[in-house]
C-alpha positions in Angstrom: -75.8 23.3 4.1 -72.3 23.9 5.5 -70.3 20.9 6.6 -68.1 21.1 9.7 -64.7 19.4 9.3 -62.7 18.2 12.4 -59.5 19.6 11.0 -58.2 20.8 14.4 -58.8 17.4 15.9 -57.2 15.2 13.3 -53.7 15.1 15.0 -55.3 14.2 18.3 -57.4 11.6 16.5 -54.4 10.1 14.9 -52.7 9.7 18.3 -56.0 8.4 19.9 -56.2 11.5 22.2 -59.9 12.2 21.7 -62.9 10.9 23.6 -64.6 7.7 22.4 -67.6 9.7 21.3 -65.4 12.1 19.3 -63.4 9.2 17.9 -66.6 7.6 16.6 -67.8 10.9 15.1 -64.6 11.7 13.4 -64.3 8.1 12.0 -67.7 8.4 10.6 -66.9 11.8 9.1 -63.7 10.4 7.5 -65.5 7.6 5.9 -67.3 10.1 3.5 -64.8 13.0 3.4 -61.9 12.7 1.0 -60.6 16.1 2.1 -60.1 15.1 5.8 -58.8 11.7 4.9 -56.1 13.4 2.7 -55.2 15.7 5.7 -55.1 12.7 8.1 -52.9 10.9 5.5 -50.4 13.9 5.7 -50.4 13.9 9.5 -49.7 10.1 9.5 -47.0 10.6 6.8 -45.2 13.2 8.9 -45.4 11.0 11.9 -43.7 8.2 10.0 -41.0 10.5 8.6 -39.9 11.6 12.1 -39.4 8.0 13.0 -36.2 8.2 11.1 -34.8 11.0 13.3 -32.5 10.1 16.2 -33.2 11.3 19.7 -31.4 14.6 20.7 -31.6 17.4 23.1 -33.0 20.7 22.0 -30.4 23.5 21.9 -30.6 26.4 24.2 -31.0 28.7 21.3 -34.3 27.0 20.4 -35.5 27.1 24.0 -34.7 30.8 24.2 -36.6 31.5 20.9 -39.6 29.7 22.1 -39.6 31.6 25.4 -39.3 34.8 23.5 -42.2 33.8 21.2 -44.4 32.9 24.1 -43.8 36.3 25.8 -46.4 39.0 25.2 -45.1 42.5 24.3 -46.1 45.1 26.8 -47.5 47.4 24.1 -50.3 44.8 23.5 -51.4 44.8 27.1 -52.7 48.4 26.8 -55.9 47.5 25.1 -58.2 44.7 24.2 -57.4 44.9 20.5 -53.9 43.7 21.0 -54.9 40.4 22.7 -55.8 38.5 19.6 -52.3 39.2 18.2 -50.8 38.2 21.6 -52.8 35.0 21.7 -51.7 34.2 18.1 -48.0 34.6 19.1 -48.4 32.6 22.2 -50.2 29.8 20.3 -47.5 30.1 17.6 -44.8 29.6 20.2 -46.7 26.6 21.7 -46.8 25.1 18.2 -43.1 25.5 17.9 -42.6 23.6 21.3 -45.0 20.8 20.2 -43.4 20.5 16.7 -40.0 20.5 18.1 -40.9 17.8 20.6 -42.8 15.8 18.0 -40.1 15.8 15.3 -37.2 15.2 17.7 -38.6 12.6 20.1 -41.1 10.5 18.1 -40.5 6.8 18.6 -39.7 4.6 15.6 -41.6 1.7 14.2 -40.9 -1.5 16.0 -41.4 -5.2 14.8 -40.9 -7.9 17.3 -41.3 -11.7 17.2 -44.5 -12.7 19.1 -43.8 -14.8 22.3 -47.3 -14.8 23.8 -50.1 -17.0 22.6 -52.1 -15.7 19.6 -54.7 -13.1 20.4 -58.4 -13.9 19.7 -58.3 -11.5 16.7 -55.2 -13.1 15.4 -56.7 -16.7 15.7 -59.8 -15.6 13.8 -57.7 -13.9 11.1 -55.7 -17.1 10.6 -58.9 -19.2 10.4 -60.5 -16.8 8.0 -57.4 -16.7 5.8 -57.4 -20.5 5.6 -61.1 -20.3 4.5 -60.0 -17.9 1.6 -57.3 -20.3 0.6 -60.0 -23.1 0.5 -62.2 -20.9 -1.6 -64.9 -20.2 1.0 -64.5 -16.5 1.8 -68.3 -15.7 1.8 -67.9 -12.0 1.4 -71.0 -9.9 2.4 -69.7 -7.2 0.2 -67.8 -8.0 -3.0 -66.1 -4.9 -4.3 -62.7 -3.5 -5.5 -63.8 0.0 -4.7 -62.0 1.2 -1.6 -64.4 4.1 -0.9 -67.4 1.8 -1.2 -65.8 -0.7 1.1 -64.9 1.9 3.6 -68.3 3.4 3.8 -70.0 0.0 4.1 -67.6 -0.9 6.9 -68.3 2.4 8.8 -72.1 2.0 8.3 -72.3 -1.6 9.3 -69.7 -1.7 12.2 -68.5 1.8 13.1 -65.0 0.6 12.3 -62.6 2.5 10.1 -60.0 1.4 7.5 -57.5 3.8 6.1 -58.1 3.0 2.4 -56.8 5.6 0.0 -59.1 7.2 -2.6 -56.4 6.9 -5.2 -53.5 4.4 -5.4 -50.1 5.3 -6.7 -49.5 4.4 -10.4 -47.0 1.8 -9.4 -49.8 -0.3 -7.7 -51.8 -0.7 -11.0 -52.4 -4.4 -11.5 -50.7 -5.3 -8.3 -53.3 -4.5 -5.6 -56.9 -5.7 -5.9 -59.6 -5.5 -3.2 -61.7 -8.6 -2.9 -64.4 -7.7 -0.4 -65.4 -7.4 3.2 -67.6 -9.1 5.8 -68.4 -8.8 9.6 -67.5 -11.3 12.1 -69.4 -11.8 15.4 -67.9 -14.4 17.8 -67.7 -14.7 21.5 -68.4 -11.0 22.1 -66.0 -9.9 19.4 -67.3 -7.7 16.6 -64.6 -7.6 13.9 -64.5 -6.5 10.2 -62.7 -8.8 7.7 -61.1 -7.2 4.6 -59.8 -9.3 1.8 -57.4 -8.2 -0.9 -54.7 -9.5 -3.2 -51.2 -8.4 -3.9 -49.7 -9.9 -7.1 -52.3 -12.6 -6.9 -51.3 -13.4 -3.3 -54.4 -13.3 -0.9 -54.1 -11.1 2.2 -56.7 -11.1 5.0 -57.0 -8.2 7.4 -59.1 -8.2 10.5 -59.8 -5.2 12.7 -61.9 -4.8 15.9 -62.2 -2.2 18.7 -59.2 -2.5 20.9 -61.4 -2.6 24.0 -62.8 -5.9 22.7 -59.4 -7.6 22.3 -57.7 -7.4 25.6 -54.9 -9.8 24.5 -54.0 -7.6 21.5 -50.7 -5.8 21.4 -50.7 -2.8 23.6 -51.3 0.5 21.7 -48.2 2.8 22.1 -49.0 6.5 22.2 -46.1 7.7 20.1 -45.0 4.7 18.1 -46.4 1.7 16.4 -45.4 -1.7 17.8 -46.0 -4.7 15.5 -45.8 -8.3 16.5 -44.8 -11.0 14.0 -45.6 -14.7 14.1 -45.1 -17.4 11.4 -46.9 -20.7 10.7 -44.3 -22.7 8.8 -46.6 -25.7 8.2 -49.0 -23.5 6.1 -46.5 -20.7 5.2 -48.7 -18.1 6.9 -47.1 -14.8 8.1 -49.1 -13.0 10.8 -48.7 -9.3 11.8 -50.6 -7.8 14.6 -50.7 -4.2 16.0 -53.0 -1.7 17.6 -53.6 1.9 16.7 -56.2 4.7 16.9 -58.4 2.6 19.2 -58.5 -0.5 16.9 -56.6 -3.8 16.9 -55.5 -5.4 13.7 -54.4 -8.8 12.5 -53.1 -9.4 9.0 -52.4 -12.8 7.5 -50.6 -13.7 4.2 -47.9 -15.7 2.5 -46.1 -12.7 1.2 -42.3 -12.6 1.2 -40.3 -11.4 4.2 -42.5 -10.8 7.2 -45.6 -10.1 5.1 -45.1 -6.4 5.7 -45.9 -5.7 2.0 -49.6 -6.3 3.0 -49.4 -2.9 4.9 -49.1 -1.1 1.5 -52.8 -1.5 1.0 -53.3 1.5 3.4 -49.8 3.1 3.3 -49.2 4.5 -0.1 -46.4 7.1 0.2 -42.9 6.1 -0.9 -41.3 7.2 2.4 -43.7 5.3 4.5 -43.3 2.1 2.4 -39.6 2.4 2.6 -39.9 2.5 6.4 -42.2 -0.5 6.4 -39.9 -2.4 4.1 -37.0 -2.0 6.5 -38.8 -3.5 9.5 -36.9 -6.2 11.2 -37.8 -8.1 14.3 -36.0 -7.0 17.5 
């Protein structure tokens, strides 16, 4: 039986520009399709690369070339057979416009010190991390297999985690998944993912953004991350929202704890970008 892949919708899915119904369907598809996950990873990677680019104004020559590409030659208007080619050229020109805009004007990755009270998701993440430190994680699923954890999460909660099928060689012996469980409290349905980096526990909570009204706002063309520290326990907390889900990550990792993001972000360029985060 042939399987339909949402290839043309992955970019819109990445920027949360699909309907809630399509978002759920695509997330479910991604949980079991390595091919589409790899393509989504490439889209996300390109998005992070352009964060390094400064803002600038497109030159007149580019605008003229786009206008020329969008124009339909008069010879093609004579018959119907020319229209597919005309449409292809028009779409190609539109793609030039979109790509030019995307690569020139994409916003960078921001890290800011949190000034508002912790969100509900953040509070639950800190409490759950403290339980892990105390040795009472109580995982519903114990596994070090990212694919299995991702499929379990999708089946049980409809939530999605971008866990790569294959980790870079440099991660061998450094990144270990512990398990996952679901958290239901005060109308919040969250997924808890536990892992370790060099023996240091990291706790990641995620829930639908609609259920966490006090979570960081989701930016359409950037990722805004809030940082908070708990000096008495040495916890570092990062919170952000993306693709319709809110996240809170707790650890005692060095710096701002951003190395915990390497669980999902495995490309060298993206990791360099994350490592350079500094609070505004």
